[in-house]
C-alpha positions as CSV (number, residue, x, y, z in Angstrom):
1,X,-5.9,35.7,27.3
2,X,-4.2,39.1,26.8
3,X,-5.1,41.8,29.3
4,X,-3.6,45.1,30.3
5,X,-3.3,47.6,33.2
6,X,-2.3,51.2,32.6
7,X,-0.6,51.0,29.3
8,X,0.9,53.2,26.6
9,X,-0.1,53.4,23.0
10,X,2.9,51.1,22.1
11,X,1.8,48.4,24.5
12,X,-1.9,48.5,23.3
13,X,-0.9,48.2,19.6
14,X,1.6,45.4,20.5
15,X,-1.0,43.4,22.3
16,X,-3.4,43.7,19.4
17,X,-0.8,42.5,17.0
18,X,0.0,39.5,19.3
19,X,-3.7,38.7,19.5
20,X,-4.0,38.8,15.7
21,X,-1.1,36.3,15.3
22,X,-2.8,33.9,17.8
23,X,-6.3,34.1,16.4
24,X,-8.7,32.2,16.7
25,X,-7.1,30.9,19.9
26,X,-6.8,34.2,21.7
27,X,-8.9,36.7,23.6
28,X,-8.1,40.3,24.3
29,X,-9.6,41.9,27.4
30,X,-10.5,45.6,26.7
31,X,-11.0,46.7,30.3
32,X,-8.1,47.8,32.4
33,X,-7.2,45.3,35.0
34,X,-5.0,46.6,37.8
35,X,-2.7,43.6,38.4
36,X,0.8,43.0,39.8
37,X,1.8,39.5,38.5
38,X,5.1,39.2,40.4
39,X,3.5,40.2,43.7
40,X,-0.1,38.9,43.7
41,X,-1.0,36.0,41.3
42,X,-4.5,35.3,42.5
43,X,-6.1,37.5,39.8
44,X,-4.1,35.6,37.1
45,X,-5.2,32.3,38.4
46,X,-8.9,33.5,38.5
47,X,-8.7,34.5,34.8
48,X,-7.1,31.2,34.0
49,X,-10.0,29.3,35.5
50,X,-12.7,31.4,34.0
51,X,-11.3,31.3,30.4
52,X,-9.7,27.8,30.7
53,X,-6.4,29.2,29.4
54,X,-2.8,28.1,30.1
55,X,-1.0,31.0,28.5
56,X,-1.3,34.7,29.1
57,X,0.3,38.1,28.2
58,X,0.0,41.1,30.5
59,X,0.8,44.6,29.3
60,X,1.7,47.5,31.6
61,X,3.5,50.9,31.5
62,X,5.1,52.8,34.3
63,X,7.9,55.2,34.9
64,X,10.1,52.5,36.4
65,X,9.3,49.9,33.7
66,X,8.1,51.5,30.6
67,X,6.4,49.6,27.7
68,X,6.3,46.3,29.7
69,X,5.0,42.8,28.5
70,X,4.8,39.8,30.8
71,X,4.6,36.4,29.1
72,X,3.5,33.5,31.3
73,X,2.0,30.0,31.4
74,X,0.0,28.0,33.9
75,X,-0.2,24.5,35.2
76,X,-3.4,23.3,36.8
77,X,-4.5,27.0,36.8
78,X,-1.4,27.9,38.9
79,X,1.3,30.2,37.6
80,X,4.4,28.2,36.5
81,X,6.7,30.5,34.6
82,X,6.7,34.3,34.0
83,X,9.2,36.4,32.0
84,X,9.1,40.1,31.8
85,X,10.2,41.8,28.6
86,X,10.6,45.5,27.9
87,X,9.8,47.0,24.4
88,X,12.7,49.1,23.2
89,X,11.8,49.4,19.5
90,X,8.5,48.4,17.9
91,X,6.9,48.5,14.5
92,X,3.3,47.4,14.1
93,X,1.9,45.2,11.3
94,X,0.1,48.2,9.9
95,X,3.5,50.0,9.3
96,X,4.3,47.2,6.7
97,X,2.0,47.8,3.7
98,X,2.0,44.2,2.8
99,X,-0.9,41.7,2.9
100,X,-0.8,39.6,6.1
101,X,-1.0,35.9,6.5
102,X,-4.3,33.9,6.8
103,X,-5.9,33.6,10.2
104,X,-4.9,30.5,12.1
105,X,-2.0,29.5,9.9
106,X,0.7,27.5,11.6
107,X,4.0,29.4,11.8
108,X,7.6,28.2,11.3
109,X,9.5,29.3,14.5
110,X,13.3,29.9,14.4
111,X,15.7,30.7,17.2
112,X,19.1,32.2,16.4
113,X,22.0,32.7,18.8
114,X,23.8,30.6,21.3
115,X,22.4,32.7,24.1
116,X,19.3,30.5,24.1
117,X,21.5,27.6,25.4
118,X,23.8,29.4,27.8
119,X,21.4,30.5,30.6
120,X,18.3,29.0,32.2
121,X,16.3,32.2,31.7
122,X,16.9,32.2,27.9
123,X,16.2,28.4,27.7
124,X,12.8,29.0,29.5
125,X,12.1,32.0,27.2
126,X,12.7,29.8,24.1
127,X,10.4,27.1,25.5
128,X,7.8,29.6,26.5
129,X,7.7,31.2,23.0
130,X,7.4,27.8,21.4
131,X,4.3,27.1,23.5
132,X,2.9,30.5,22.8
133,X,3.2,30.6,19.0
134,X,3.2,26.9,17.8
135,X,-0.6,26.6,17.5
136,X,-2.2,23.1,17.7
137,X,0.0,20.1,16.9
138,X,-0.5,18.4,13.5
139,X,1.1,15.3,11.9
140,X,1.3,16.7,8.4
141,X,1.3,20.1,6.8
142,X,1.1,21.3,3.2
143,X,4.0,23.4,1.8
144,X,1.4,26.0,0.8
145,X,0.2,26.1,4.4
146,X,3.5,27.5,5.6
147,X,2.9,31.2,5.3
148,X,4.5,32.8,8.4
149,X,8.0,32.7,9.9
150,X,8.5,33.9,13.5
151,X,12.2,34.6,14.1
152,X,13.8,35.1,17.6
153,X,17.4,36.3,17.8
154,X,19.3,36.8,21.1
155,X,22.4,38.9,21.7
156,X,23.4,39.9,25.2
157,X,20.3,40.8,27.2
158,X,18.3,41.7,24.1
159,X,15.8,39.6,22.2
160,X,14.8,40.5,18.6
161,X,11.4,39.2,17.3
162,X,10.6,39.5,13.5
163,X,7.7,38.2,11.5
164,X,8.1,37.2,7.8
165,X,5.8,35.9,5.1
166,X,6.9,33.0,2.9
167,X,6.5,33.7,-0.8
168,X,6.9,30.8,-3.2
169,X,8.0,31.8,-6.7
170,X,8.7,29.9,-9.9
171,X,12.2,28.6,-10.3
172,X,12.0,26.5,-13.5
173,X,12.3,23.3,-11.4
174,X,9.8,21.2,-9.3
175,X,11.2,22.9,-6.2
176,X,9.9,26.5,-5.9
177,X,12.2,29.5,-5.0
178,X,11.5,30.7,-1.4
179,X,11.6,34.3,-0.4
180,X,10.9,36.0,2.9
181,X,9.1,39.3,3.1
182,X,8.8,41.1,6.5
183,X,5.2,41.8,7.5
184,X,5.5,42.7,11.1
185,X,5.1,43.1,14.0
186,X,8.7,43.8,14.8
187,X,10.0,43.9,18.4
188,X,13.3,44.7,20.2
189,X,13.0,43.3,23.7
190,X,15.2,43.6,26.8
191,X,15.1,40.9,29.5
192,X,13.8,42.1,32.8
193,X,12.4,40.1,35.7
194,X,11.9,36.3,35.6
195,X,10.0,33.9,37.8
196,X,10.6,30.3,36.9
197,X,8.7,27.2,38.2
198,X,10.3,25.0,40.8
199,X,11.8,21.6,39.9
200,X,9.0,19.8,41.8
201,X,6.3,21.7,39.9
202,X,8.0,21.1,36.5
203,X,8.3,17.4,37.3
204,X,4.6,17.1,38.0
205,X,3.8,19.3,34.9
206,X,5.9,17.1,32.6
207,X,4.4,13.9,33.8
208,X,2.3,12.1,31.1
209,X,-1.0,10.6,32.1
210,X,-1.7,7.0,31.5
211,X,-4.4,7.7,29.0
212,X,-2.0,9.7,26.8
213,X,0.6,7.0,26.7
214,X,0.4,4.9,23.5
215,X,0.7,1.2,24.1
216,X,3.0,-0.5,21.6
217,X,1.4,-3.6,20.0
218,X,3.8,-6.4,19.4
219,X,4.0,-8.0,15.9
220,X,1.5,-5.5,14.5
221,X,2.2,-3.0,11.8
222,X,0.5,-1.4,8.7
223,X,1.3,-1.7,5.1
224,X,1.7,1.2,2.7
225,X,-2.1,1.1,1.9
226,X,-3.0,1.5,5.6
227,X,-4.2,-2.1,6.2
228,X,-3.7,-3.5,9.6
229,X,-1.1,-6.3,9.4
230,X,-0.3,-8.8,12.2
231,X,2.0,-11.8,12.8
232,X,0.7,-14.9,14.5
233,X,3.1,-17.5,16.0
234,X,1.8,-21.1,16.0
235,X,3.2,-24.5,16.9
236,X,4.5,-26.8,14.2
237,X,1.6,-28.8,12.8
238,X,1.5,-32.5,11.8
239,X,-0.2,-32.5,8.4
240,X,-0.7,-36.2,8.7
241,X,-3.3,-35.7,11.4
242,X,-5.3,-33.1,9.5
243,X,-8.9,-34.1,9.0
244,X,-9.5,-33.5,5.3
245,X,-12.1,-34.7,2.9
246,X,-10.8,-37.9,1.2
247,X,-11.7,-38.7,-2.3
248,X,-12.8,-42.3,-2.9
249,X,-10.2,-42.8,-5.7
250,X,-7.3,-41.8,-3.4
251,X,-8.3,-44.1,-0.6
252,X,-5.6,-46.7,0.3
253,X,-6.7,-50.2,-0.8
254,X,-5.5,-53.2,1.3
255,X,-4.1,-56.0,-0.8
256,X,-3.7,-59.5,0.6
257,X,-0.5,-60.0,-1.5
258,X,1.1,-57.0,0.2
259,X,0.0,-58.0,3.7
260,X,1.4,-61.6,3.4
261,X,5.2,-62.1,3.6
262,X,6.9,-63.2,0.5
263,X,8.3,-66.8,0.6
264,X,11.4,-67.7,-1.2
265,X,10.3,-71.2,-1.9
266,X,7.4,-70.1,-3.9
267,X,9.5,-68.3,-6.5
268,X,9.8,-70.2,-9.9
269,X,13.1,-72.0,-10.6
270,X,15.1,-71.5,-13.7
271,X,14.8,-74.4,-16.3
272,X,18.0,-76.2,-17.3
273,X,16.9,-76.5,-21.0
274,X,17.1,-72.7,-21.4
275,X,20.6,-72.6,-20.1
276,X,21.8,-75.3,-22.3
277,X,20.4,-73.8,-25.4
278,X,22.2,-70.6,-24.7
279,X,25.5,-72.3,-24.4
280,X,25.0,-74.2,-27.7
């Protein structure tokens, strides 16, 4: 959900642009909700239960913190992380006279700068922005389905957010030529307050339930056609004991001559007349 308290015109337009990027998985509250996220979180947890939402953005404007946006996420309808960003420069999507991307398209998210790996606040900001803009997870995506690029660049205490549209043009080869056209919205943020979840809460939040764990099947795989293939291990078989249908012509016939032992005395003797004739 995206809701606001006393806001400026910049914050109102910014929240409408963020809601348009997240459609159809977002809801913008039109009424003004007087909230103080870093002091009292009960109202945020109430909205999380009623809308069944785990991510939220809160917009406000005051003399002390002008043009303020608070990005946060929940775990079990309790506030886990909150990061407050101040809008320094802003250009809405309407300022770019270019056709926008399709509703619900999955964006390509890029992070530029070593700042996202140096401090814990920027690491959490990168992780929070990934959860906020990545849409529903998919296994495969078409090249034509990649229409939007969301770029985050960090330098010092500033974070720059830009939105581009991917344009595929002919290149004379099977691989098209890719060009990026800025479509907005465009933000220049400054880091303000941060409230990060405790280690115990993050440990519980990162725990995977047993139902979600995929059990690995041994000796089972799939061929390129998607057929389920398995390997079965069996003991060595004695083919002599197999009960097969025996043909009458192949049956073993018992012969008396083979069963009786051969006697040497029964063999015929050579005749002397044949030997003498050969010598003559």
